[in-house]
ZAMIZA-222154 format. One record per residue: residue number from 1; chain; y, x, z of N, C-alpha, C, CB in turn. Coordinates in pm, 1 decimal, always signed. Glycine has a CB too. Layout:
    nr   kette       n.py       n.px       n.pz      ca.py      ca.px      ca.pz       c.py       c.px       c.pz      cb.py      cb.px      cb.pz
   NUM       A          Y          X          Z          Y          X          Z          Y          X          Z          Y          X          Z
...
REM end
This chain:
    nr   kette       n.py       n.px       n.pz      ca.py      ca.px      ca.pz       c.py       c.px       c.pz      cb.py      cb.px      cb.pz
     1       A     -550.9    -7619.0    -6271.7     -520.7    -7722.4    -6367.8     -540.4    -7665.7    -6508.2     -376.7    -7776.1    -6348.4
     2       A     -624.2    -7726.3    -6590.5     -647.2    -7678.2    -6726.3     -521.4    -7691.7    -6811.8     -762.8    -7754.6    -6790.6
     3       A     -499.2    -7593.2    -6896.5     -387.4    -7595.7    -6991.0     -441.5    -7555.0    -7126.8     -270.3    -7500.8    -6945.6
     4       A     -370.9    -7593.0    -7230.9     -414.5    -7561.2    -7366.0     -317.3    -7462.1    -7427.9     -425.3    -7689.0    -7452.5
     5       A     -371.5    -7361.9    -7495.1     -292.2    -7265.1    -7569.3     -364.9    -7238.3    -7699.9     -270.0    -7132.9    -7487.5
     6       A     -300.9    -7168.8    -7791.2     -361.9    -7143.0    -7921.7     -361.4    -6993.6    -7950.9     -287.5    -7219.9    -8033.2
     7       A     -450.7    -6952.5    -8039.0     -457.6    -6813.3    -8080.4     -387.4    -6799.6    -8215.0     -605.3    -6764.0    -8088.6
     8       A     -306.6    -6694.1    -8228.9     -234.6    -6670.8    -8354.5     -328.3    -6608.2    -8457.8     -111.3    -6579.6    -8331.0
     9       A     -278.5    -6592.4    -8579.1     -357.7    -6529.2    -8684.1     -385.1    -6382.2    -8652.3     -286.3    -6541.3    -8818.6
    10       A     -307.6    -6323.8    -8561.7     -328.8    -6184.6    -8518.8     -419.3    -6176.3    -8396.0     -194.5    -6117.5    -8488.5
    11       A     -472.1    -6289.7    -8350.4     -561.0    -6290.7    -8234.0     -486.9    -6292.3    -8101.5     -651.2    -6171.4    -8238.2
    12       A     -357.9    -6316.9    -8103.9     -278.4    -6319.2    -7981.1     -282.4    -6457.4    -7917.5     -133.1    -6278.0    -8009.7
    13       A     -289.0    -6457.2    -7784.3     -290.6    -6581.9    -7708.3     -172.9    -6580.5    -7612.3     -425.5    -6600.5    -7631.4
    14       A      -99.0    -6689.5    -7606.9      +12.7    -6700.4    -7514.0      -38.7    -6763.4    -7385.2     +129.8    -6784.1    -7575.1
    15       A      -15.7    -6692.8    -7274.6      -50.1    -6751.0    -7144.6      +64.5    -6843.1    -7103.8      -75.7    -6639.2    -7035.4
    16       A      +33.9    -6965.7    -7062.9     +140.0    -7058.4    -7023.8     +229.1    -7000.0    -6914.4      +79.7    -7190.1    -6976.5
    17       A     +359.0    -7029.0    -6924.3     +458.2    -6975.5    -6830.4     +420.8    -7005.7    -6685.8     +596.3    -7032.9    -6861.0
    18       A     +369.1    -7123.7    -6659.0     +331.6    -7161.2    -6523.4     +228.3    -7062.5    -6466.6     +275.7    -7305.2    -6521.3
    19       A     +135.2    -7020.7    -6548.4      +33.0    -6925.0    -6504.2      +94.4    -6786.9    -6487.3      -84.2    -6919.4    -6604.8
    20       A     +176.7    -6743.8    -6586.1     +241.0    -6612.2    -6575.8     +326.0    -6602.4    -6449.8     +327.6    -6584.8    -6699.5
    21       A     +397.5    -6708.0    -6419.9     +483.8    -6708.3    -6301.0     +400.1    -6706.9    -6173.0     +576.9    -6831.6    -6302.1
    22       A     +300.0    -6791.2    -6166.8     +216.9    -6800.6    -6046.1     +145.4    -6669.1    -6016.0     +114.3    -6912.6    -6061.4
    23       A     +108.9    -6594.0    -6121.4      +35.2    -6468.7    -6102.5     +124.7    -6344.9    -6112.0      -75.8    -6458.6    -6205.2
    24       A     +255.7    -6368.3    -6124.5     +351.9    -6257.0    -6137.0     +315.6    -6162.7    -6251.5     +358.8    -6178.1    -6005.9
    25       A     +284.6    -6218.6    -6367.5     +248.0    -6139.6    -6484.5     +371.8    -6114.9    -6569.0     +138.2    -6210.7    -6567.6
    26       A     +397.2    -5989.1    -6600.3     +512.3    -5952.0    -6681.6     +465.0    -5902.5    -6817.6     +597.3    -5844.1    -6610.8
    27       A     +557.1    -5892.8    -6912.7     +525.1    -5836.6    -7043.5     +468.8    -5697.0    -7022.5     +650.7    -5833.4    -7136.8
    28       A     +363.3    -5665.6    -7094.3     +300.9    -5534.7    -7081.9     +185.4    -5529.7    -6983.9     +402.3    -5435.6    -7041.6
    29       A     +164.4    -5638.1    -6909.2      +51.0    -5642.7    -6817.4      -77.5    -5622.9    -6897.0      +47.6    -5777.3    -6738.8
    30       A     -163.9    -5536.5    -6848.7     -291.3    -5510.6    -6915.5     -400.6    -5594.3    -6849.8     -327.1    -5359.4    -6910.4
    31       A     -498.8    -5633.4    -6931.0     -609.3    -5716.2    -6884.5     -741.9    -5653.1    -6924.4     -598.2    -5859.1    -6941.1
    32       A     -842.8    -5675.3    -6842.6     -979.4    -5648.1    -6884.9    -1032.0    -5783.9    -6931.3    -1069.3    -5583.1    -6767.5
    33       A    -1106.2    -5783.2    -7043.0    -1152.6    -5908.6    -7102.9    -1304.8    -5912.2    -7099.6    -1100.3    -5924.0    -7248.9
    34       A    -1357.3    -6019.2    -7044.5    -1501.2    -6041.6    -7038.1    -1533.9    -6161.6    -7124.8    -1549.5    -6063.4    -6891.1
    35       A    -1648.7    -6157.3    -7191.0    -1693.4    -6277.0    -7262.2    -1843.0    -6292.6    -7242.4    -1658.2    -6269.3    -7413.7
    36       A    -1883.3    -6415.3    -7222.0    -2025.1    -6446.8    -7207.2    -2045.0    -6588.9    -7255.7    -2073.7    -6429.8    -7058.8
    37       A    -2143.0    -6601.7    -7344.5    -2170.6    -6730.8    -7406.4    -2042.3    -6785.5    -7467.9    -2229.3    -6830.8    -7303.1
    38       A    -1993.2    -6895.6    -7419.1    -1875.9    -6959.7    -7476.9    -1755.2    -6951.1    -7383.9    -1906.4    -7104.9    -7509.1
    39       A    -1752.6    -6847.6    -7298.1    -1646.8    -6834.9    -7198.4    -1576.4    -6700.5    -7211.8    -1703.8    -6851.2    -7056.9
    40       A    -1443.9    -6701.0    -7200.1    -1363.6    -6578.7    -7200.5    -1289.9    -6572.5    -7067.4    -1262.9    -6575.1    -7322.3
    41       A    -1294.0    -6456.1    -7004.4    -1226.2    -6436.0    -6876.5    -1129.9    -6319.2    -6890.9    -1328.4    -6410.2    -6761.2
    42       A    -1003.8    -6342.0    -6857.7     -902.1    -6236.2    -6856.0     -873.1    -6201.8    -6711.3     -771.1    -6280.1    -6930.7
    43       A     -877.6    -6073.8    -6677.3     -848.3    -6031.1    -6540.1     -739.2    -5925.5    -6547.5     -976.8    -5975.6    -6467.3
    44       A     -623.2    -5952.4    -6484.4     -517.0    -5851.5    -6487.1     -563.6    -5722.2    -6420.0     -390.0    -5904.8    -6417.5
    45       A     -525.8    -5611.1    -6480.8     -556.2    -5480.8    -6422.3     -435.0    -5439.7    -6340.0     -590.5    -5373.2    -6533.0
    46       A     -458.2    -5413.9    -6214.4     -348.3    -5372.3    -6127.7     -375.9    -5232.5    -6074.4     -328.7    -5472.4    -6011.0
    47       A     -269.9    -5156.2    -6061.0     -283.6    -5023.5    -6003.1     -309.5    -5038.6    -5854.4     -157.2    -4936.8    -6029.3
    48       A     -397.4    -4955.2    -5801.7     -420.1    -4964.8    -5657.2     -296.0    -4918.9    -5582.2     -542.9    -4880.8    -5614.7
    49       A     -273.5    -4979.5    -5469.6     -163.6    -4936.5    -5383.6     -201.1    -4800.1    -5326.1     -134.9    -5041.4    -5269.1
    50       A     -102.4    -4714.9    -5300.0     -133.2    -4582.1    -5246.3     -223.9    -4586.2    -5122.7       -4.7    -4510.7    -5211.5
    51       A     -203.7    -4682.7    -5035.3     -286.7    -4692.1    -4914.5     -432.1    -4723.7    -4951.1     -231.1    -4800.5    -4818.8
    52       A     -452.5    -4809.6    -5051.8     -588.7    -4842.0    -5095.2     -655.1    -4718.7    -5156.3     -587.5    -4958.9    -5197.3
    53       A     -579.2    -4645.6    -5238.8     -632.9    -4525.0    -5300.2     -667.9    -4421.8    -5193.7     -532.8    -4466.4    -5400.3
    54       A     -578.4    -4404.4    -5096.5     -604.8    -4309.5    -4987.6     -730.1    -4347.1    -4910.1     -485.4    -4302.9    -4892.5
    55       A     -750.1    -4476.5    -4886.5     -868.1    -4521.7    -4812.5     -996.4    -4487.7    -4889.0     -860.3    -4673.8    -4786.2
    56       A     -996.3    -4510.0    -5019.9    -1113.7    -4477.5    -5101.1    -1135.8    -4326.9    -5102.7    -1097.6    -4531.1    -5245.0
    57       A    -1028.0    -4252.0    -5120.4    -1038.2    -4106.7    -5123.6    -1090.8    -4052.3    -4990.6     -901.9    -4044.6    -5156.2
    58       A    -1037.7    -4102.3    -4879.7    -1084.0    -4057.5    -4747.3    -1230.8    -4090.9    -4725.7     -999.6    -4121.3    -4636.5
    59       A    -1271.3    -4209.2    -4770.5    -1410.7    -4249.9    -4757.1    -1501.2    -4156.5    -4836.5    -1429.4    -4395.0    -4803.7
    60       A    -1459.8    -4125.7    -4960.3    -1540.4    -4035.8    -5042.1    -1545.4    -3896.0    -4981.8    -1485.2    -4029.7    -5184.2
    61       A    -1431.2    -3847.4    -4934.3    -1427.9    -3713.2    -4874.8    -1518.3    -3705.0    -4752.5    -1284.3    -3675.1    -4836.4
    62       A    -1519.4    -3809.0    -4671.0    -1607.4    -3812.3    -4553.5    -1753.7    -3810.4    -4595.6    -1578.7    -3936.8    -4467.7
    63       A    -1786.4    -3891.6    -4697.6    -1923.7    -3895.5    -4747.0    -1963.7    -3759.5    -4802.9    -1939.6    -4004.5    -4854.4
    64       A    -1875.0    -3698.4    -4883.3    -1905.7    -3569.0    -4945.2    -1930.3    -3462.4    -4838.8    -1791.2    -3525.2    -5038.4
    65       A    -1848.4    -3464.1    -4735.1    -1865.2    -3367.2    -4626.2    -1998.2    -3390.2    -4554.3    -1747.7    -3377.1    -4525.9
    66       A    -2030.6    -3517.7    -4532.1    -2153.5    -3553.8    -4461.7    -2278.3    -3506.6    -4537.1    -2159.4    -3705.1    -4441.1
    67       A    -2277.0    -3517.5    -4670.5    -2393.9    -3479.6    -4749.5    -2387.2    -3335.1    -4799.1    -2408.3    -3573.1    -4867.6
    68       A    -2278.9    -3265.2    -4765.2    -2266.8    -3124.5    -4801.5    -2221.3    -3098.5    -4944.0    -2395.9    -3058.2    -4780.5
    69       A    -2153.8    -3194.2    -5004.6    -2104.2    -3179.6    -5140.8    -1978.8    -3092.6    -5139.5    -2074.6    -3318.3    -5204.3
    70       A    -1974.0    -2994.3    -5228.1    -1860.0    -2902.4    -5232.7    -1783.5    -2920.0    -5363.7    -1907.2    -2755.7    -5217.1
    71       A    -1658.9    -2870.8    -5371.0    -1584.3    -2879.4    -5496.8    -1659.3    -2818.3    -5615.7    -1450.7    -2810.6    -5481.1
    72       A    -1726.2    -2703.1    -5600.8    -1802.7    -2652.7    -5715.1    -1914.8    -2748.1    -5758.4    -1861.7    -2517.1    -5681.2
    73       A    -1975.7    -2819.3    -5661.9    -2078.7    -2918.4    -5697.2    -2019.5    -3027.3    -5785.8    -2140.5    -2981.2    -5569.8
    74       A    -1899.4    -3070.6    -5751.9    -1832.9    -3177.0    -5828.3    -1800.4    -3126.8    -5968.7    -1703.3    -3224.6    -5756.3
    75       A    -1746.8    -3003.8    -5977.3    -1716.9    -2946.8    -6109.0    -1843.1    -2934.7    -6193.5    -1650.5    -2809.4    -6094.1
    76       A    -1952.4    -2890.0    -6132.7    -2079.2    -2878.8    -6205.8    -2124.9    -3014.8    -6258.2    -2187.9    -2818.1    -6115.3
    77       A    -2111.4    -3118.8    -6174.5    -2152.3    -3253.5    -6215.4    -2066.0    -3304.1    -6331.1    -2143.3    -3350.7    -6096.2
    78       A    -1935.8    -3277.8    -6324.4    -1845.5    -3320.3    -6431.7    -1883.6    -3250.9    -6561.9    -1697.9    -3289.7    -6395.1
    79       A    -1905.8    -3120.0    -6556.6    -1942.4    -3045.7    -6677.0    -2076.5    -3094.3    -6733.7    -1949.4    -2895.2    -6646.3
    80       A    -2171.2    -3125.7    -6647.5    -2301.4    -3174.6    -6693.7    -2286.9    -3308.7    -6766.3    -2398.6    -3188.9    -6574.8
    81       A    -2206.2    -3398.0    -6711.1    -2186.4    -3528.8    -6774.2    -2114.7    -3512.5    -6907.5    -2106.3    -3622.9    -6681.4
    82       A    -2011.5    -3428.3    -6911.0    -1938.9    -3406.4    -7036.7    -2030.1    -3347.8    -7143.7    -1819.1    -3313.7    -7013.7
    83       A    -2113.3    -3253.6    -7103.9    -2206.4    -3192.0    -7198.6    -2305.3    -3296.5    -7251.0    -2282.3    -3074.4    -7131.8
    84       A    -2356.2    -3379.7    -7161.0    -2449.7    -3484.4    -7199.3    -2383.9    -3583.8    -7294.3    -2502.5    -3556.7    -7075.4
    85       A    -2259.5    -3624.3    -7263.2    -2188.8    -3719.0    -7348.7    -2161.1    -3659.1    -7485.4    -2058.2    -3762.7    -7283.4
    86       A    -2127.5    -3531.3    -7488.8    -2098.9    -3465.0    -7615.9    -2224.0    -3460.7    -7703.4    -2045.7    -3322.6    -7591.7
    87       A    -2340.0    -3431.3    -7641.6    -2463.7    -3425.5    -7719.6    -2506.3    -3564.5    -7766.9    -2575.7    -3361.9    -7636.8
    88       A    -2475.3    -3669.2    -7689.2    -2508.7    -3806.8    -7731.1    -2424.4    -3846.9    -7851.8    -2486.2    -3907.3    -7614.3
    89       A    -2298.4    -3802.9    -7855.2    -2210.1    -3838.4    -7967.8    -2256.2    -3771.0    -8096.4    -2064.2    -3798.5    -7937.0
    90       A    -2311.9    -3651.5    -8084.8    -2358.7    -3579.4    -8203.8    -2487.5    -3639.1    -8260.2    -2380.7    -3432.3    -8170.5
    91       A    -2565.6    -3703.5    -8172.2    -2696.2    -3756.5    -8213.3    -2683.7    -3883.2    -8294.0    -2782.4    -3782.5    -8092.7
REM end
């Protein structure tokens, strides 16, 4: 159901209580904001549940083992990306 809200002079928008309640949104909830053409989309950012995080971690660990990726390989990749990002910022 469409609802109308307004933006303050500080750029703040109040989400209607009905929406906050239905989505269990509390003060301090963080959102990722997308905009395209004349549309704005707010998506609440939620922390993954420990079981979801474990599932992703286990999947990655299985993949890494399968392809022979080692902890030093990961450290090398991290350092390479950081070095690349640092040089891009200087340019």
